[in-house]
N, C-alpha and C positions, 0 to 999 in steps of 0.2 A: 872203595874200605869193603863193600858188598855186606851182605846183611848178617849182623852179630849175632843173630840168636841160630842161623842155618850154618854158622861157621862153629858157634858152642857145640851142636848138637853133630858137628862132624869129627871136631876136637876130642870131644865123650867116646866116640864109636870106636876110635884108635888105641880105647885103653878099657875096653869091654872085657870082661874075662868071660870067656866061652872056650876051654878046651873040648869039650863034650860038641858042640855043634858046629861051632865056627863061624857061626851069624850073629854077629856082634853089630848091636844098636847102640847107636848114641840118643838122646834126646834133651831138648834145652824146653824150659817153657818158662814164659814171663807172664808175669803177675800183674793185676791190675796198678801197683803203685812203680810199675818200671821195673823190679827186678826182674834177676834171671840165675836161676837155680838148672844145674847138670845133672845127667844120671846115664849108668849103663845097665845093660843087663848082666848079671852074674848068675851063673849057671854053677849046678852042685850035683856031684854024682846023682845022689837022690833028686833026680828030676823033678818031682812036682816043688819041691823047697825053690826053684828055680824062681829068681824075680825078676820081672821085664825093666827097661829102662825109664819107662816114662814113670811106674809107680816108686822109682827110685828115687825119681827128679821132684813126685809129689812132696815125697815125705822129707827132701831138704828142704823144699817152700814151706812144708803145714811145719817143721821144727824149728824153722827161721818166723814165726808167725804169721807167714800168708795163708788167706784162705779163699782164694778169689784168684784163679786162672783165665788170661785171655787169650794165649796164645799156645801153640806147643806146635815142634820141632823133632820129626823124628829122621836120624839118618840110619841108613842099612844100606848094603851093595845089590841089594833085589835089585831087578827091571822088570816089570816096571817097581818104584821105591813100592816099600809095604807101610798100609795104613796099620795104627794100632790095634790089637787084638781085642778082642771082646770085654778081657776080664781090665784092662787099662781103659777102655773107652767109659767102662762102667764107674771107676775110679775117677777119670778126668771128671765128668758130670758132677761126681758130689761136689767142688769146686769153681764151676762154671757153668753159664747156661747156655742153650741149644745156640748162639752167634757165635762162640768159642772157635777160633782158627786152629786147625787142624794140617800141619803141612809131613810131607813124608819125600825127602830127599835123597838120593842114590848118582852113582857116576852116570846115569843117562836120562834123568830126566828132575820132575817134581809135579808132584799132586797137592789138591788142597781141598780141605773139604771144612763145612761147620759140623759142629758137635751134632746138629740135628740130621746133618746129610749122614753120618755113621752110627746114632744112635736114636732112630726115630721113636717118639712113643718112649721114653726112658724110664726106667723105675726111679725114684728120687723119694726126698723127705715127704713126700706130699702124697705119697701114696702108703704113707704110714700112718696116715691120721685116720683114726676111727671114730672121730663125730661127723 
């Protein structure tokens, strides 16, 4: 049967809305309680309002009441497979710790990191404490 999270990310990628870049991305995230949420990148003619797949998946999880993410899989056609962008790394960090597993899959490979690998010394809630 294979890895469900990887398959969900690959399936999501096929549904991405990418008429401008043609760079389809699918994401699947697993929450602490085992639920899985998918997301796709959604482009817009006004490119600054384009939304990444990872952030769409996080939004779906948060809407369902999830607050802790433990694993993320991102699927692209890039070789080597692409890691999440900086904005997505920051959003993911809001809902997980340094040990969160982040994986990238593509037609020719698989890569894996922890959140600490991709976003060392991350900015978080602790940085907003003033006393």
